[in-house]
C-alpha positions in Angstrom: 113.1 36.1 146.0 110.4 36.7 143.0 108.7 38.6 140.2 105.0 39.2 141.0 102.5 36.3 141.6 101.0 34.2 139.0 98.1 35.9 137.2 95.8 33.2 137.4 92.9 33.7 135.1 88.8 34.8 135.8 86.7 36.6 133.9 86.5 40.2 133.2 84.9 42.2 130.5 88.3 44.1 129.4 90.6 42.7 127.2 92.8 45.4 125.9 96.0 46.2 127.2 94.7 49.9 127.9 92.0 50.9 129.6 91.1 54.7 131.6 89.6 54.0 135.2 85.8 56.2 134.6 85.4 53.0 132.1 86.0 50.3 134.9 84.6 52.1 137.3 81.4 52.6 135.3 81.1 48.5 133.7 82.4 46.9 136.8 79.8 45.7 139.2 79.3 47.2 142.3 80.0 43.6 143.9 83.6 44.1 142.6 85.0 46.0 145.6 88.3 46.5 147.6 86.7 43.8 149.7 86.9 41.3 146.4 90.6 40.8 147.0 93.0 40.7 150.2 94.3 43.9 150.9 95.6 43.0 154.6 99.6 43.1 154.5 101.0 39.7 156.2 102.9 40.6 159.3 105.6 39.1 158.1 105.8 41.5 155.2 106.2 44.4 156.6 108.7 44.8 159.9 107.1 46.6 162.5 108.9 50.1 162.6 109.5 50.7 158.9 110.1 53.9 157.7 111.5 55.8 154.2 114.6 54.5 153.3 114.6 51.7 156.0 114.7 48.6 153.4 116.5 48.2 150.3 114.3 49.8 147.6 111.6 47.7 145.7 112.2 44.2 148.0 109.1 41.7 148.4 107.4 40.1 150.3 108.5 36.2 150.8 107.6 35.1 147.6 109.1 32.1 146.4 111.2 31.5 143.1 111.9 28.7 141.3 115.4 30.4 139.6 118.5 31.0 142.3 120.4 34.2 142.0 123.5 32.8 140.5 121.3 30.9 137.7 120.3 32.5 134.3 116.8 33.3 134.1 115.0 31.9 131.4 113.7 34.4 129.1 110.4 32.7 128.6 109.8 32.7 132.4 110.7 36.4 133.3 112.2 35.1 136.3 110.6 32.0 137.2 107.2 32.7 136.7 104.3 31.3 135.0 102.6 33.2 132.5 99.0 34.8 132.9 95.9 34.0 131.2 96.0 31.2 129.4 93.0 29.7 127.4 92.4 33.2 126.2 90.9 34.4 129.8 92.4 37.7 131.4 93.0 38.4 134.9 91.9 41.0 137.4 94.4 42.2 139.5 94.6 45.1 142.3 97.6 47.5 143.2 97.1 48.9 146.6 99.0 52.3 147.1 100.3 53.7 150.5 101.6 57.0 150.9 102.8 58.8 153.8 101.5 61.9 155.1 104.5 64.4 155.3 104.6 68.0 157.4 104.8 70.3 154.7 104.6 68.2 151.9 101.3 66.0 150.3 98.4 66.2 152.3 98.9 69.3 154.0 96.0 71.2 154.3 97.4 74.5 154.3 98.7 74.2 150.4 96.5 76.0 147.7 96.2 73.6 145.5 94.6 70.6 147.9 91.2 71.5 147.0 92.1 70.5 143.6 94.0 67.3 144.5 91.1 66.3 147.0 88.9 66.3 143.5 91.3 64.0 141.8 91.4 61.8 144.8 87.6 61.7 144.6 87.1 61.4 140.9 90.2 58.2 141.1 92.9 60.3 139.1 95.3 60.5 142.1 98.1 58.0 140.7 98.4 56.7 137.4 99.9 53.1 137.5 100.6 50.9 134.7 102.0 47.2 135.0 105.1 46.1 133.6 105.9 42.6 131.6 109.0 40.8 132.2 108.7 39.1 129.0 108.6 40.3 125.4 105.9 40.3 123.2 106.3 37.2 120.5 105.2 38.3 118.0 107.1 41.4 117.5 110.0 41.1 119.8 109.4 43.9 121.6 108.4 45.1 124.9 104.8 44.6 125.7 102.2 47.5 126.1 101.6 48.6 129.5 98.5 48.0 131.4 97.7 50.9 132.8 95.1 52.5 135.4 94.5 55.2 137.9 94.3 54.7 141.7 91.8 56.1 143.6 91.8 57.2 147.5 89.9 55.2 149.4 91.4 55.1 153.1 93.3 57.7 155.3 91.9 55.7 158.2 95.9 55.2 159.6 98.1 58.3 161.4 100.4 58.7 159.0 99.3 56.7 156.1 96.7 57.5 153.2 95.7 53.9 151.0 94.7 54.2 146.9 94.2 51.4 145.2 93.8 50.5 141.4 92.3 47.7 139.9 93.4 45.9 136.0 92.5 43.6 133.4 95.4 41.9 132.6 95.4 40.3 129.3 95.8 36.2 128.7 99.5 35.1 128.1 100.8 38.9 129.8 103.6 37.3 131.7 105.2 37.7 134.9 105.3 41.3 135.7 108.2 42.6 136.8 108.1 46.4 137.4 105.3 49.2 138.1 105.5 52.4 136.7 103.7 55.7 138.7 102.8 59.1 137.7 101.9 61.3 140.6 99.2 63.3 139.7 98.9 66.1 142.3 99.8 69.1 142.9 102.5 68.4 145.8 105.2 65.5 146.1 104.3 62.5 147.6 106.2 60.0 149.8 105.1 56.4 148.0 106.2 53.8 150.9 105.2 50.7 149.0 103.1 49.0 146.5 101.0 45.6 146.9 99.8 43.3 144.0 97.3 41.0 144.3 95.7 38.4 141.7 92.1 38.1 142.1 91.6 34.1 142.9 95.2 33.7 143.9 95.7 32.2 147.6 99.3 33.5 147.4 100.3 35.8 149.9 100.7 39.5 147.8 103.4 40.9 146.6 104.7 43.6 148.4 107.1 46.5 146.0 109.1 48.9 148.9 109.3 52.2 147.2 110.3 54.6 149.7 110.5 57.2 147.0 109.6 60.6 146.6 106.9 61.6 143.5 107.4 65.2 142.2 104.1 66.9 141.4 102.6 66.7 138.3 105.2 64.4 136.8 103.2 63.2 133.5 105.3 61.7 131.1 108.0 61.3 133.2 106.6 58.5 135.3 109.2 56.5 137.9 109.9 53.1 137.3 110.0 50.6 140.6 111.2 46.8 139.5 110.1 43.6 141.4 112.2 42.5 144.3 114.0 39.9 142.8 117.7 41.2 141.9 119.7 40.5 138.5 123.0 41.0 137.4 122.5 42.8 133.9 122.9 39.7 132.0 120.0 38.1 133.7 117.4 41.0 133.3 114.4 39.8 131.9 114.0 40.9 128.1 110.7 42.9 128.9 112.7 44.9 131.5 116.2 45.3 129.8 115.1 48.9 128.7 113.9 50.1 131.8 116.7 49.2 133.1 119.0 51.2 131.5 116.6 54.0 131.5 116.4 54.9 134.3 119.7 54.7 135.2 119.9 57.5 131.9 117.9 59.8 134.0 119.6 59.2 137.2 123.0 60.5 135.5 121.0 63.7 133.9 123.1 65.4 130.9 125.4 67.2 133.3 123.6 70.8 132.0 121.6 73.0 134.6 120.5 73.7 137.7 119.5 71.2 140.0 115.8 71.1 141.7 115.0 69.7 145.1 112.8 67.4 143.4 115.1 65.9 140.9 117.1 62.6 141.2 119.8 63.0 139.5 123.4 62.2 140.4 126.6 63.9 139.2 130.1 65.2 140.3 131.7 68.5 140.9 134.6 69.4 142.7 134.5 71.6 146.0 134.3 74.9 144.3 131.6 76.4 146.4 133.1 76.4 150.3 133.8 79.9 149.5 132.1 83.1 148.8 134.3 85.5 146.3 131.2 87.5 146.0 131.3 88.3 149.7 135.0 89.7 149.3 138.7 88.1 149.2 138.7 87.7 152.5 136.1 85.2 151.7 137.1 83.3 149.1 138.5 79.9 149.4 140.4 77.6 146.5 138.5 75.2 144.7 139.6 71.7 146.0 139.6 68.4 143.5 140.2 68.7 139.6 143.9 70.5 139.9 147.2 69.4 140.4 148.0 71.8 144.0 144.6 70.7 145.9 143.4 67.1 144.3 140.3 66.5 146.8 137.5 63.4 146.3 134.9 64.7 144.2 131.0 65.8 145.5 127.6 66.1 144.3 127.2 68.1 141.1 124.3 71.1 142.3 124.5 73.2 138.9 124.3 76.6 140.8 125.6 79.6 138.7 129.0 80.7 139.3 130.0 83.3 141.1 130.2 86.7 139.6 134.1 87.5 140.7 135.2 84.3 140.2 133.7 81.7 137.5 135.5 78.9 138.9 133.6 79.1 142.1 129.7 78.5 142.6 127.5 81.0 143.8 126.7 80.2 147.2 122.8 80.9 146.7 119.9 79.0 148.4 119.6 75.5 149.7 122.1 72.8 148.5 120.8 70.5 145.8 121.1 66.5 146.9 118.9 64.2 145.3 115.4 63.8 146.2 115.4 60.5 147.9 118.9 62.0 149.8 116.6 63.8 152.1 116.5 63.5 155.7 113.3 61.4 156.8 110.8 63.4 158.9 111.8 62.2 162.1 115.3 63.0 161.3 114.5 66.1 160.7 112.4 66.4 163.6 115.5 65.9 165.8 117.9 67.5 163.9 116.4 70.1 160.9 113.7 71.6 163.7 116.2 73.1 164.2 118.9 71.0 165.7 122.3 71.5 164.1 121.0 74.1 161.5 119.6 76.2 164.3 123.1 75.7 166.5 125.4 76.3 162.9 123.1 79.7 162.1 122.0 81.1 165.4 124.1 80.4 168.8 127.5 82.0 167.1 125.3 85.5 167.3 123.5 84.6 170.0 125.9 83.3 172.2 128.2 86.3 171.2 125.6 89.0 172.1 125.8 87.8 175.8 129.8 88.6 175.6 131.5 91.8 175.6 134.7 90.4 173.4 134.0 87.1 171.0 137.6 86.5 171.2 137.4 86.8 175.4 138.7 83.2 177.3 137.7 81.8 180.8 138.2 83.6 183.7 138.6 80.7 185.8 138.1 76.8 185.6 135.5 77.2 188.3 133.7 79.1 185.0 134.1 76.4 182.9 132.6 73.9 185.5 129.4 76.0 185.6 129.1 75.3 182.4 127.6 71.8 183.1 125.9 72.7 187.3 124.6 76.4 186.2 124.7 77.0 182.7 125.8 80.0 180.5 122.9 83.4 180.5 121.3 83.8 177.5 119.4 87.2 175.8 116.1 87.4 176.6 113.6 84.8 174.3 113.0 87.9 172.0 116.5 88.0 171.3 117.2 84.4 171.6 115.3 83.6 168.2 116.1 79.8 166.9 118.4 78.9 169.9 115.0 78.5 171.6 114.1 75.3 169.4 117.6 73.9 169.3 119.3 70.5 170.4 116.7 69.7 172.8 118.7 67.3 174.6 121.4 69.8 174.9 120.5 73.3 175.6 117.8 73.0 178.5 116.3 76.1 178.4 115.8 76.9 182.4 113.5 80.0 183.9 114.8 81.3 187.1 113.4 84.5 186.5 111.5 86.7 183.8 113.7 86.6 180.9 116.3 84.9 182.3 117.3 82.1 179.7 120.3 79.6 180.5 122.5 77.6 178.2 122.8 74.5 180.0 125.4 71.3 179.1 125.2 67.9 179.7 128.3 66.6 182.0 130.4 64.7 179.1 130.9 61.1 180.2 134.5 60.9 180.6 133.9 63.9 183.0 131.3 62.2 185.0 134.0 59.3 185.4 136.8 61.8 186.7 136.5 65.1 186.3 140.6 65.6 186.8 141.5 62.8 184.3 142.1 65.7 181.6 145.5 66.5 183.9 146.9 63.1 183.8 149.4 61.9 181.3 147.7 58.3 181.2 144.8 59.6 180.1 146.3 61.5 177.5 148.1 58.4 176.3 145.7 56.4 176.8 143.0 58.4 174.4 145.6 57.4 171.6 144.2 53.8 171.9 140.9 54.1 173.2 139.9 57.8 172.4 138.2 59.5 169.5 141.4 59.8 167.4 142.4 56.0 167.4 143.9 56.3 163.8 146.6 58.7 164.2 148.7 56.9 166.9 152.1 54.8 165.2 155.2 52.9 165.5 158.1 54.4 165.5 160.5 52.2 163.2 162.9 54.2 163.2 165.4 56.9 165.3 166.4 59.6 165.2 163.2 60.9 164.0 163.4 62.9 160.6 161.1 64.9 158.5 160.4 64.4 154.8 159.9 68.0 154.3 162.7 70.1 152.5 165.4 71.4 155.3 165.9 74.1 152.9 163.1 75.8 152.9 161.8 74.6 156.6 164.8 74.3 158.7 166.7 71.0 160.0 165.4 67.7 159.0 166.2 66.0 162.3 163.9 65.8 165.4 165.6 68.0 168.5 164.4 64.7 170.6 167.6 62.6 171.7 167.8 59.0 172.9 169.6 60.5 176.2 166.4 62.3 176.8 164.5 59.5 176.1 166.1 56.8 177.8 166.2 59.5 180.7 161.5 59.0 180.9 162.1 55.5 180.2 164.1 55.0 183.6 166.7 53.8 181.6 165.0 50.1 181.6 165.9 50.0 177.6 167.8 51.6 175.3 166.0 53.7 172.5 167.6 51.3 170.1 166.2 48.2 172.1 163.1 50.5 172.6 162.5 50.9 168.3 163.7 47.1 168.0 161.3 45.2 170.5 157.9 48.3 169.5 157.8 49.4 172.0 158.1 53.4 170.8 155.2 54.9 169.3 154.1 58.6 168.1 151.4 60.8 167.6 153.5 62.8 164.7 151.7 66.1 163.3 155.1 67.4 161.7 155.4 67.4 158.1 151.4 67.5 157.8 151.2 71.2 159.7 154.6 72.7 159.2 154.0 74.2 155.7 151.1 75.8 157.3 152.2 77.3 160.7 153.0 80.9 159.4 150.2 81.2 157.0 148.0 80.1 159.9 150.3 82.4 162.5 149.2 85.7 160.3 145.9 84.9 161.6 144.8 86.5 164.9 143.8 85.0 167.6 145.3 81.7 166.9 148.5 80.0 166.3 150.4 76.4 165.3 153.3 74.2 165.5 154.3 71.2 164.2 154.6 68.4 166.9 156.0 65.2 167.7 154.8 63.5 170.8 156.6 60.1 171.6 155.1 57.2 173.8 156.9 54.2 175.9 155.0 50.3 175.5 155.4 49.7 179.2 154.7 45.9 181.0 151.3 46.3 181.7 150.2 47.2 178.6 149.8 51.2 179.1 151.7 54.2 177.1 154.0 56.4 179.1 154.0 59.7 177.7 157.6 60.8 177.4 158.2 63.7 175.4 156.3 66.3 173.0 158.7 68.3 170.5 157.3 71.6 169.3 158.6 73.4 165.7 158.2 76.5 164.2 159.5 76.2 161.0 162.4 79.0 159.5 160.5 82.2 157.7 162.6 85.0 156.1 162.5 87.0 159.4 163.7 84.4 162.0 165.4 80.6 162.2 163.7 77.5 163.1 162.8 77.0 166.5 161.9 73.8 167.9 162.1 72.6 171.9 161.3 69.7 173.9 159.3 69.3 176.8 158.5 66.5 179.0 156.7 65.9 182.4 158.7 67.5 185.1 158.1 68.2 189.4 159.8 71.8 188.2 156.8 74.0 188.4 157.6 76.2 185.7 158.3 73.1 183.7 155.3 71.3 184.7 152.9 74.3 183.6 154.9 74.3 180.0 154.4 70.7 180.2 150.4 71.2 180.2 150.7 73.8 178.1 152.7 71.4 175.0 150.0 69.0 176.1 147.1 71.4 175.1 149.0 72.6 171.5 149.1 68.4 170.8 145.8 68.2 172.0 144.8 70.9 169.1 146.5 69.2 166.6 145.4 66.0 167.3 141.2 68.0 167.6 141.9 69.3 163.8 143.5 65.8 162.6 140.3 64.1 164.0 138.2 66.4 162.3 139.4 67.3 159.2 141.3 64.1 157.8 140.5 60.8 160.0 136.6 62.1 160.4 135.6 64.6 157.3 137.9 63.2 154.7 138.6 59.2 155.1 134.4 59.0 155.5 131.6 61.4 154.5 134.2 62.9 151.9 135.8 59.9 150.4 132.8 57.5 150.5 130.3 60.6 148.6 131.5 59.6 145.3 131.1 55.4 145.7 127.0 57.1 146.5 127.3 58.7 143.5 128.6 56.5 141.4 126.7 53.6 142.5 123.3 55.2 141.5 124.7 56.3 138.1 126.3 53.0 137.1 124.1 50.5 139.2 120.4 49.6 138.2 118.1 49.7 141.7 117.5 46.0 140.7 121.4 44.9 140.9 122.5 43.0 144.0 125.4 45.4 144.7 123.3 48.4 144.6 121.0 46.5 147.1 123.7 45.6 149.4 125.1 49.0 149.2 122.5 51.0 149.9 121.6 50.9 153.5 125.4 52.0 154.0 124.7 55.6 151.7 121.3 56.8 153.6 121.9 60.3 154.6 125.2 60.8 153.9 124.7 63.5 150.9 122.7 65.1 152.6 124.6 65.4 155.7 127.8 66.3 153.6 125.5 69.1 151.8 124.6 70.5 155.3 128.5 70.6 156.1 129.5 72.7 152.7 126.5 75.2 153.8 127.6 75.5 157.4 130.4 73.1 158.5 133.6 72.9 156.6 132.3 76.4 154.1 134.5 79.6 154.9 133.8 81.6 157.8 131.5 78.6 159.2 131.9 76.6 162.3 135.4 74.4 161.7 137.2 77.5 160.4 135.7 79.6 163.4 137.0 77.1 166.1 139.6 75.1 164.9 143.4 76.5 164.9 144.2 75.9 161.3 141.1 78.2 160.3 140.7 79.8 157.1 143.4 77.0 155.7 141.6 74.2 157.2 140.2 72.9 154.4 143.4 73.3 152.5 145.1 71.1 154.9 142.6 68.2 154.3 143.0 68.5 150.7 147.2 67.8 151.5 146.4 64.8 153.3 144.6 63.3 150.8 147.0 63.9 148.4 150.2 62.6 150.4 147.8 60.2 152.9 145.1 58.4 151.1 145.1 55.4 149.3 141.6 53.3 148.8 143.7 50.5 149.8 144.5 51.0 153.1 141.4 52.1 154.3 140.3 48.9 155.4 140.8 48.5 159.2 143.8 45.5 158.6 145.1 47.1 156.2 145.3 50.3 157.8 146.9 49.0 161.3 149.4 47.3 159.7 150.5 50.6 157.7 151.1 52.7 160.5 153.1 49.6 162.3 150.4 48.7 164.6 149.7 45.7 163.3 151.8 43.0 161.5 150.3 39.8 159.1 150.2 36.3 161.0 148.3 33.8 159.8 148.5 31.9 163.2 147.0 35.1 164.9 143.0 35.9 165.6 142.0 38.0 162.4 145.3 37.0 160.8 147.5 39.8 162.7 149.9 40.5 165.2 149.4 43.9 167.2 151.8 45.9 168.6 150.0 46.7 171.6 147.9 43.8 172.5 145.4 46.1 174.4 144.6 48.6 171.8 140.9 48.7 172.2 139.8 50.2 168.7 141.9 47.7 167.4 140.4 44.7 169.3 136.7 45.5 169.2 137.1 47.0 165.4 138.5 43.6 163.7 135.7 42.1 165.3 133.2 44.1 163.6 135.5 43.5 160.2 135.4 40.2 160.6 132.0 40.0 161.1 131.2 42.2 158.0 133.8 40.4 156.0 131.9 37.1 156.4 129.0 38.5 155.5 129.5 40.5 152.2 131.5 37.5 151.3 128.6 35.0 151.7 126.8 37.7 149.6 128.8 38.1 146.7 129.4 34.3 146.7 125.5 33.9 145.9 125.6 36.5 142.6 129.0 35.8 141.6 130.3 32.3 141.4 133.6 33.1 139.5 135.7 35.3 138.0 134.2 35.2 135.0 131.0 36.6 136.2 132.8 39.4 137.9 134.8 40.7 134.4 131.4 40.2 132.5 129.0 42.6 134.8 128.9 45.6 133.3 126.9 47.9 135.2 129.7 46.9 138.4 132.6 47.7 136.3 131.6 51.0 135.1 130.6 51.9 138.9 134.4 50.8 140.0 135.9 52.3 137.2 134.1 55.8 137.9 134.5 55.1 141.2 138.6 55.6 140.4 138.6 57.8 137.2 136.1 60.6 138.1 135.2 60.1 141.8 138.5 59.8 143.0 140.0 61.3 139.6 142.6 62.8 141.0 144.2 59.9 142.1 142.6 57.7 138.9 146.7 56.8 137.9 147.5 55.3 141.2 148.9 51.5 141.0 146.8 50.6 144.5 143.4 50.6 143.4 142.4 47.3 143.6 141.3 45.6 140.4 137.7 44.1 140.4 137.9 41.0 138.2 137.2 38.1 141.1 134.9 37.3 143.6 137.2 37.7 146.6 138.5 40.9 145.0 134.8 42.3 144.6 134.3 40.9 148.4 137.3 43.1 149.8 136.1 45.9 147.7 133.0 46.3 149.1 134.1 44.8 152.3 136.2 48.0 153.1 133.0 50.7 151.8 131.0 49.5 154.3 133.3 49.5 156.9 134.6 52.5 156.4 130.7 54.4 156.0 129.4 52.4 159.2 132.5 51.0 161.8 135.0 53.7 161.0 132.6 56.6 160.6 131.3 55.4 164.2 134.7 55.0 165.7 135.6 58.8 165.6 132.0 60.4 165.7 129.8 59.1 168.4 132.7 59.8 171.0 132.8 63.4 170.6 131.5 64.6 172.8 132.3 62.4 176.0 135.9 63.2 175.0 135.5 66.6 173.9 132.6 68.3 175.3 134.8 69.3 178.4 136.8 71.2 175.9 140.4 71.7 178.2 140.1 67.5 177.6 140.4 68.6 174.0 140.8 71.8 172.7 140.1 72.4 169.3 142.6 75.4 169.1 145.0 76.5 170.8 145.6 80.5 170.8 148.7 81.3 172.3 152.4 81.0 171.5 154.4 79.2 174.2 155.9 81.4 177.1 159.8 80.0 175.5 159.4 80.7 172.2 162.1 82.5 170.8 162.6 85.3 171.0 160.7 85.2 174.1 158.3 87.9 174.9 159.4 89.3 178.2 156.1 90.5 179.2 154.2 87.2 178.1 156.7 85.3 180.1 156.6 87.1 183.2 152.4 87.1 182.9 152.8 83.3 182.5 155.2 82.7 185.8 153.3 85.2 188.1 149.7 83.1 187.2 150.3 80.1 184.5 146.5 79.0 184.8 145.5 82.1 183.4 148.3 81.8 181.0 147.0 77.9 180.2 143.1 79.2 180.1 144.1 81.9 177.3 145.8 79.1 175.3 141.9 77.6 175.1 139.3 78.4 173.2 137.6 81.6 173.5 134.3 81.2 175.8 132.3 81.5 172.0 134.7 79.1 170.3 134.2 76.2 173.4 130.2 76.9 173.9 129.6 76.3 170.2 131.9 73.7 169.7 130.5 72.2 172.7 127.0 72.4 171.3 127.9 71.0 167.7 129.7 68.2 169.0 126.6 67.1 171.1 124.5 67.4 167.8 127.0 65.3 166.0 127.2 62.5 168.7 124.1 61.8 168.8 122.1 58.6 167.6 118.4 59.8 165.6 115.3 58.0 167.0 115.0 56.3 163.3 118.9 55.0 163.0 119.2 52.2 161.5 122.5 49.9 162.8 124.8 47.6 161.4 123.5 44.1 161.0 119.9 45.5 162.1 116.8 43.3 161.1 115.1 46.6 160.4 117.4 46.3 157.1 117.2 42.9 156.6 117.3 41.6 152.8 113.7 41.0 152.0 112.9 38.3 149.6 113.1 34.5 150.7 116.2 33.8 149.3 117.4 31.2 151.9 120.6 31.9 151.5 120.7 35.2 152.0 118.6 35.1 154.8 120.5 32.8 156.9 123.9 35.0 155.9 121.9 38.1 156.9 120.9 36.5 160.5 124.4 34.8 161.1 125.3 38.5 160.5 123.2 39.8 162.8 124.1 37.2 165.7 127.7 38.0 165.2 126.9 41.9 166.0 124.9 40.4 169.4 127.8 38.3 170.2 130.5 41.4 170.0 128.5 43.3 172.4 128.9 40.6 175.1 132.5 40.7 174.3 133.0 44.2 174.3 130.7 44.2 177.6 133.6 41.1 179.3 136.8 43.1 177.9 135.3 46.7 179.5 135.1 44.6 183.0 138.2 42.8 182.8 141.0 44.8 184.9 143.6 43.4 183.1 143.2 45.5 180.6 144.1 48.9 181.8 143.2 50.7 178.9 139.2 50.6 178.7 139.1 49.2 182.5 140.0 50.7 186.3 139.0 53.3 188.3 137.7 56.8 186.6 138.1 55.0 183.1 135.7 55.4 180.7 135.0 52.4 179.3 135.1 51.8 175.1 131.9 51.1 173.6 132.3 53.1 170.4 132.2 49.5 168.4 129.6 48.4 170.1 126.7 47.8 167.5 123.6 48.8 168.5 122.3 51.8 170.6 119.3 53.9 172.0 118.7 57.4 170.0 120.8 60.1 171.5 124.5 60.3 172.6 125.4 57.3 174.0 129.0 56.6 173.4 128.2 53.2 171.1 126.8 52.1 168.7 127.0 51.6 164.6 124.8 53.1 161.9 125.0 51.7 158.7 126.2 55.0 157.3 127.6 57.9 158.0 124.4 59.7 158.5 125.3 62.7 160.9 
């Protein structure tokens, strides 16, 4: 990796540091044109398919460097490049800027200011460029003056790229160029793809600075700095770039005041005080999450919107939610997602579907009608009434026309239903999905018996579970005692008891929903599968009612069998809520955002750790902003369709308070914490799994090891020892801000790792990348496959168990008369079910511009042989993982992933095609 190419001497009429474009164009001979310098980009410089944000910013073409990344940078050379213009001569240099044409943005022919911008293009004042020396002035000891020029439009023959060129006369002794300042003189923003710098008479390949960044309109003095590709630790920064490095970070931090504008590039922290809308009434208000002892929570990005009129602690919900401009979706992503996929579904699907129904709480009249969603679809309003829905979710919502005005909402058949339409009824599938489904983070080992709650029995009732040893031993066929099963690590549990119990009566006060605390027990059979033993549902004590709890088990008795099915529906709804609010939203989307904010505030874009992490932050802030707008907000999709309803985000806060620990977010530590593995240096991955055929863990550990090896190799290239880590001021500031601000409600926790050695740094970075990429993929991209057919994974249970005391005699008689109907009434309503199905399909889809873990589209730029070799090995290792997973899915001995009607486990396969595929690990939490 290198700074800009050597500036070799040639002769020019210009010797000054500053000159304007007009004088240059008058004096330079007509023979000196763009053809004088090579303007073609080497094929190796720009991999095919690169789109915005697909590479680390300001990466380079493959130029060589005489200084390794771990070595100090000699201040005299500015990073290893010799000085230019020796002997009093100056050098002619050309810069080529490529600007991406965007719909509704730069070069949109419909905007009023287009004419003025065309004139600027014509006279060559579209972009102002300034070259920055990496060296200080030897006489003054200060930064050298920049060399300034204006770029003029030279070509727009590419489909979506317009090319601009600027010519410079660089004075003798200017030294290596370490950065380029860019100002946009147009009346609209523009997306700068890259800059290429070519030196006259230099046979070396031109240097390319990848920018992939939006320039605000008429930026004036607020010019952007784009650094040359070579990463530097703070202490190794070339002296001519040190002030630019610090100033750029100061700009990105902002001053914490004012409303953010869409064109801003400012990162700052705030609490979750924008989920409710107090101005719309008391029912629409929601508590502030974060910054208080009652509801601790991670921080999100600050928008600066004004406070609510009725609650000054809450932020007014007005306008689009700000994210820094470069965090926005690419145009390709927007085409699939926002034009108008998720936004259309969130804002239009509810009223559109509701208008077709008499009662928004109406359930499905039969399972036959549920099946018809995938065969005949649901009739929607006439086209003129349909609104946005016609353009929503192109893969999912296929609009068919059987006759004039007939519009049909047709859902694709989920993968698990294609495999086995009746799998949702089987206990074996219920148990298998705890290991190979969409929420494999919930199951845990039973380490003591009897089971006991940690909640206050004076408030919630007796702590000891109603599940007895006698009952479990009978369900196990008396092959062993419960004590023996616990000792031999063969009892496992889904524990949704203590998390939900404090909210049971609050949730029950809401119409058309209910809640229990639940415990579900499994037994590990000799063939490696789990047997579902028992489900305990608990209603805690209240001022008017004592505690009620009952244990349900599989049975050949018809009444008990139907009660068993209803109990499973309740647990599945509990698991769905836990998955969406804790395993998915909290532990990936929500927990990752503080890392993104802190990295942008404290790590320069030339910092090697920023370059490592940057691909793993792609789109996360934008998708989180959309979630706060319409998914997790008061009255949003989660509240409408999941059991906790208005208390959903409060529950997420409780889970953060009681369960979230950074040191337990690493996959090995998570498995050990849940008792699903124990450390064993002699075992593969250093862990011995409690269940050998645990598809998520088996495959996930392969991914973890691959990430770990790549990160360790990368870190060792820049940090040879602990002293280098400790001395890195930017790195220490980043980690301190993550702990004390981004996750500030847990700043005093003793478990935060110290950032004091290369090993601790590598482990911390591996954990962040794992969470952003693989953890998210494991719990996201199978949502439609497992939850699209909602009887398999209902998002809500709406009715109480018929045997709950005091028993409702009428409801119990209805249950006995038609248990099928009672089960369907417990399931989500038609509105809830179809809305969840639509959203799950969108969330399970890969964008056409997806960037995958270890993919070559995000390979490090430059020619540092060690870094390139490590990344190539990472890529090859992940390709090998794909083959291993395919082999496992064909191994009939692995019954949790292979067998008749069983959906193969592919969620940890690294790569995928676009759409809903049930596989693929994107670099980031991007959907």
